[in-house]
Phi, psi and omega in degrees: 000131179257129186263121181257125180272138181241155174275160182301328182293319177296315186296316176298313183299314182299319184288329174290318178292325178295329178277331178295326182308318193255015177298135180093337188234338189074175186290351179305318185247039178275133185269115171238109191265146168283165177298324178291319181293309179310307179307311182295323174294323175291332173296314172302318176290337190250349183279326185075017189249007189249163176290157188296321178301321184293315181301300174313322182279336170296308182295329170310302185297321181295320184276340181267000180302117186259012175283177179308314186286338189264154182287340172066043185292157170273167187304313184298317174299318182290318177305316176291318180297314190263354182055052175229156181286159179285350173292313177306313183301312181297318181299319184294317176306309185292317177307311181292323184285321185274330186237351179105169180304309182302316180294332179283329181274315189257149175297139180286137177286142186293134184260350178281154177242137176260109172285126185283118184274338191253112175259185181302319177299324179287320182297320175300306183307313180303311184286328167300316178297319179288332179285341176284177179293135179290162177303151181304137177100346188245140177274326182203166174293133169252169176305319184289316173301310177296324175298317174296315179291327175298327175291309182301315181289004185056036178290322188211147177293320173207151181200143173277162176285338173293324175301315177298318182293323176300319179301308182293333177301329183290339181260182177256034178294139168220137183292333192271341182277162177305304174269109181259021180277167183291340182246038182293154182288148175259140182283126185254134180269124186253129178265128186233147179090200184285159174293139182270137173235159182273000000 
């Protein structure tokens, strides 16, 4: 084992570097990469086959590496170099420490599921309701009127006017035309005479 003597300046510089490595996050979220992790991250940054966000997170982790082989940049330095917010750098550090390399590189899949409230039968009823006459005192059906009427007629327990809009968007319905049905006629442009050439 070889012992290396260091001057006071070198020791002070090293202590300053060690303090900067945890700047902004404290020692709790220090990134210390293994040789395999560093090799994998370098592969991500050099292949050019990954998503931009993944490459950016790989660079953040490589520069935040506080192990002996890493540069140990502070959050502010990483933020300025890669044009990301310091919050992003802190989040990537935290995710790496708490959940591991895969979680820090890749987006977390959404855990919530959206249950479809509107089935084909309700769609047909909404379209039929819109094709009919509007309520007394109203010139035409509005999305809010359709949503309220669907609840009143007990088609559904509750529905937003945005859900009604999405249903009607699938059809060619238009509140402004004379025939607001889903199968209204489209105007056809007819060309008469000789073909026009430039």
